[in-house]
N, C-alpha and C positions, 0 to 999 in steps of 0.2 A: 504494500500500500504506500502511495506517495504521501510524504509528510509535507504539508504546505505551511510555510512560515508566514504568520499573519502579522501585519504591521501594527504598531501600537497607535493610540489615538493621536499622539503628536505627529507621527509620520503620516497618518491619514490626512490630517488637517493641512500639513505642509504640501503634500502631493496635490490635494484638491485645489488649494490656492494657486499653485503653480500652473496647473492645467487650466483653471478658469482664466488666468491671466493671458494664456496663449490661445484661448478658444478651443482647446483640445478636448474638452469634456464631451463625451458622446451622448447622443440621445438614447435613452434606455427605456425599456418596458420590462415589467416583471417576467422572469423566466419561469420554467417549471419548478426550479428550486433556486435559492440564492447562491451566488458564487461562493466558493470556499474562501477566496480572499475577501477581506473586509473592505478593500478598496480596489480600484482599477489597477491594472498592470500598466504603469506609465509608458514603458517602452513600446508596448503594442498600441496603446491609445495614440501616442504621438505619431507612430508609423502610419496608422490607418487615417488619422486626421490629415496628415500631409498628403497622402495619396488622393484623398477626396479633394483637397484644396488645389492640387495640381491637375485635376480632372483625369487622373489615371483610371479611376472608376467614378461613376456618378454618385453612388452610395453603396454601402456594404454592411452586411451583418456577418459577424464572425463570432464563433462560439466554440469552446473547447472544454473537454472534461478529462479527468484522470480517474483512477480507481476510487478516489475519495470524494468525487463530486465535481461540480462545475468549477473549472479553473479560471475561465475568462469568458466574458460576454460583452460585446460592444456593437453599437450601431452608429454609423456615421453617414453624413451626406444626405442626399435627397432620393426619394422614390422616383421622382421625375425632375430632371434638371430645370425644365421650364415651368414647373408647377402643373396644375391641371384642375379643371372644374370638378368639385366634389371630392378631390383627393388631397389628403394631408401630405405635403411635400416632404416632411421630415422622415427619414428612415428610422424605424424602430425595430426592436427585436422580434415583434410579431408581424412584420411585413410579410406579405404573401408573395412568393416567387414562382415563376414557371421553372420547374426543375428538370423538365424534359427527360433525358435519358437516365437521370438518377432514379426513375421508376424501375429501371431494369433490375436493380438490386432487390426492390420490393417483390417484383415478379419472380425472381430467383428464390427468394425466401419462401414464397407461396408454393412454388414447385417442389422445393426440398421438403416442405411439410408433407406434401402428397407422397413423396418418395418414402419418407419415414413411415407413413401409414400403409405402404405397400400398394398404393393406387397408381403409382408411376414407377417406371424402372429407368435407371440412368443409362443402361446399355441395351435394354431389350427393345422390342418393336414399339413404335410410337402409336398412340391412338389414331384412328382414322379421322383426322380433322379436315384434310384437304388433299386433292391429288398432287399438289405441289410438293407435299411432304411424302406422300405414299409412293409416287412415281416420278421422282425428280430427274432432270437432265443436266448434264455437265457441259458447259461451253468449252469446246476444244480450240476454237478459233473461227476463222472465216474462209470461205472458198474464194477463188480468184474474182468472182463477181460480187463479193462482199456479203454473201449469204452466210448466216451462222451455221457452224458445224457442231452438232450435239451428239451426246452418247449417254448411256446409262452410267451411273456412278459405280465405282469399284465396290462400294459397301453401302448399306442403308444408313440414313441419318438417324442418330440416336439422341436422346435428351442430353446426354453428355456433350455431344457436338454443339447443340443449340445453346446450352448454358455457357459454353466456353468460346463461342464465336469461331468455331472450327468446322461449321456445317457446310460452308461454301456460299451461304447467302451473304450478300454485301449491301452497302449503301452506295448509290451512285455518287453521292457527295465525295466519296473517297475511292472511287473505282472507275478509272477511265474506260476499262474494257466493258463494264456494265453499261456505260453511256453508249459506247459503240454498238453494243448489242441492241439497245433500244432503238437507235437510229436505223440499224440494219433491218429490224423487224418491220418497221414502218414502210420499208421499200419492198417487202415481200407481198405478192398479190394476195388480196383479201382471203380467198378460199384456203390458201396455204398458211397465211399468217395466223389464223386461229388454231392451227395445229401446233404452233410453237408455244413453249412455256412462257408465261408472262414474267416469271422469275426463275431463270436458270441458276444452277450452282456454278460458281466461278472456279471451283476446284473440287477435288474429291473430299468427302468428309474426313476430317482428322488429319489432313496433310498440310494445312496451312492455317494461319490465323488471319481473319479479316473482320473488322467490326462491321456489323450489318443488322439485318432484320431478324436474326435468330431469336431474340427474346420476344419480339412481336409474336412469333409462332408459339413460344412457350406460354404467352398469355392466352392464346386461343386454346391451347391444350389444358391449361388450368381451368378455364371456363367449362370445357366439355367434360372433364373428369369430375369436377366439383358440382356440375349442373347449376352453377350460379354465375351471374354477370361478374366481371372482374372487380368492379367498384364494390359490389356487395360482399364479395369474397374477401377482398382486402380489409374492408371495414370490420367484418365479423371476426377474422382470425389474426389481424395484425394491428390495425389502427385503433380500434376500440380497446383491446386489451392493454395496449401501450399508452393510451390516452393521447393519441395523435389526432387531435380534433381539427387541425387545419390542413391535413393532407387529404386531397380529394381530386378527382377528375372534374367535378362539377362544383365550382365555388359558389357561395351564396352572395347576395348583394352586399352583405356586411363584410365578407372577406374581400370582395372586389374593391371596396373602399380602402382596404389596406394593401392592395396589390401594387407592386413596383412596375413601372413602365420599362419597356425595352429601350435600349440605346444602341446606336451604331457608331463605330469608330470612323471618323472622317479621314480623308487623305492627309490633312495637316495634323492629325493626332487628336483633335478635339472630339467630343462626343455630342451626338444629336439625338434627342428623344424621338422615338417612333410613335405613331398614333396609339393611343390607349385602346385596349380591347373594349368592345361594347359591354355594357352591364349585362349580366346573365339574365336570361328569361326562362321561364318554365318550359321544359321540352315537351312537345306534343307526344313523343314516343320515347322509350328508353334509348339512349345513345350507346353505340358500341365504342369501347375504349381499348386502347392498345397497351400491351404489356411492355412496349418499348419506348413510349413517350407520352406527352400530353398531360402530365399530372402537375399539381400545385402543392406547395408545402411551405413551411417556415423553417428557419434555421433550428430553433429549439425542437420542433417536431422531428426533423430528420436526425438531429443529434440523438434523440431518444432511440430511434431505430438502430443506429450504429453502436450506441452504448449497449443495447441488448445483445448485439453480436460480440462486442468486446467482453461481455460478461457471460459468454458461453450459451447464449440463446434465451436467457431470462433477464427480466429487468422489472424492478418495482413490483415484485410479486406475480408477474405474468410470464409464464414460460411459452415461448413461441417455437423454439427448436431445441433439439437435444444437443448437448455439448459436442458429441462426436460428429454431428451434422455440420455444426458451425466450423469445427476443425477442418472438415473436408472442403468447405467453401473457401477457406483461406489457404489451401495448399495448391501447389502447381498441378494443374490437371491437363496440361498440354504437352508434357514431356519436353523434348528438345526444341520444339517449335518456339519461335520468338513472337512476342506480341507487342502491341502498343504504338507502333509507328504508322501514321496515315499520311497519304499524299492527297492534298485537296484537288478537287476539280472545279470548285467554286470559291475563290478566295474571299468573295464578299460575305460568305456564310461561315467559312472555316479556314483558318490558316493550316499549313502543314502541322501535323501533331507529332511531337517527340518530347514528352514531358521530362524525360530523364536521359539526355544524351550520354551514350557510353555505358548505361546501366542495363543489365539483362532484365527483361520484363516478361512475365508469365501471366497466365490467367487461371483463376480458380473458378468456382461456381458463383459468379456474380461480380467479381472484382478483378482489377489488374493488380499484380504483385511485383514489387521491386525486389530483386534478388540480392542486391548489395545495399548497404546503408547510405544515406545521404548526409553530407557533412552538416553538422549542427542541426540535424532534422530527424526525419523518421528512420526507424531501424530497418534492416533487411527483413523481408517477410511482411512488410506493411501492405495493407490493401487500400485501393482507391478507385474512384472513377468520378464522372463529371456529367454535367448537362450542357447543352450547346450554348446556353446564354452565360457561360462562365460561372456556373455553380459547381462546387467541388466538395469532396469529403475525403478523409483518410482515417484508417484505424491502424494503430500501432500495437500489436498484441504483446510485444516485448516490453516496451516502456509504458504500456497501459495508457495510451493517449488516443482519444477520438475527437475529431474536430470537423466543423462545417464552415465553409466560406461561401457566401452568396452575394452576387451582384447580378445585373441584367445588361449584358453587353454582347454585341456581335461585332466581329466574327468570333467563332469558337477559338480557344487557345490564343486569345488576345495577349500580346506580349506584355502590355502594361498591366492588365488584370492579373496575369500570372506572376508578374514581379511582386505585386502587392500580396498575392496569396503566399508566395514564398517568404516574404518578410513576416507575415503573420505566423507562418509555420515556425520559422526560426525563433520568433518571439515566444511562442508557446514552449518550445524546448528549452530556451534559456530560463524560463520560469520554472519548468520542471526540474532542471538541473540545479538551480539555486534554492528551490523550495524546500 
């Protein structure tokens, strides 16, 4: 257990006065529990305040916990740089973010629960959800006229492949060959076009890693096996037991009032707010939701999820997964295959992605894993992933640290946002080291 050194009253007063004088005091809202420190960590506060002032990010919520509780929580800047009608511009810790692909971890947790119950197999046949899964085709290349060349895969797709992004399914955002396939299909005469798969495999299952739609398929599988819509299943077995009240596919009008706006990095490095999403209206019919994206959450909510994993599948009296299942999720599940590097096809949406240059990266069931330690930061074997609007998390099982960093900026892997994220991470470990 980490022992955190608490400042005395004199130190608290001195720190508070210094921060107030520089304008570095963050806007804060009550978290799920009070921070273990009796005052802010000034080095992290100052770093995040400076980042917002320099428009490296429009606003940010950052929160971290150790074994003994909340270590740090701070909210800085604006939900929307230009303000907005009906929206409080100040960032607070209960701000609602679009966390996009960070739902993939939630979907993976749901699938692993079903594996525990014997309703799904990691390596056995998949449920009959769609012909795309049951009878996939691998793209081998293109003939001299540009028509796609397809063949059956060497082996069936298993849940193991889907959970580790080794299935062969990819996103066009990071796969030029997938874009080429889409263009080629459009040129095929209509009668023949409909015989071609809408989503081919770009390689044989298990032979490569490529980030893509695999977890979207896992969401479909969870729905079929559980006989419940994804939103209902998540709420019943994950969100409600953990008290994650702000994590949802369908935000309420009240949550919409707390939502942060998206921002886009401009050529000169500045940030421009994008149009706000319209206020939610009651749906005429139940909406279909994806296991791979489209969800909303807050930093404290998502921290609760990853603290559950850091604590072996249980948190605050609720057990979600068995310890051995959580251990499997955090282990290398792709063998010698390397993961984590992506080449963009749309720079306005995502930069090239290589979060840890020179570090061997693997994938477990739900996370990317760094196989070597990072200087003054996370340990080897730490787990992480992100959402396209530059929301991030990590879990360090060795040093017992879990943290969430949320902003709303495009493109993904924005250099300035990543710089702030790394500064936050180093600040957290400096506090753990000296605590």
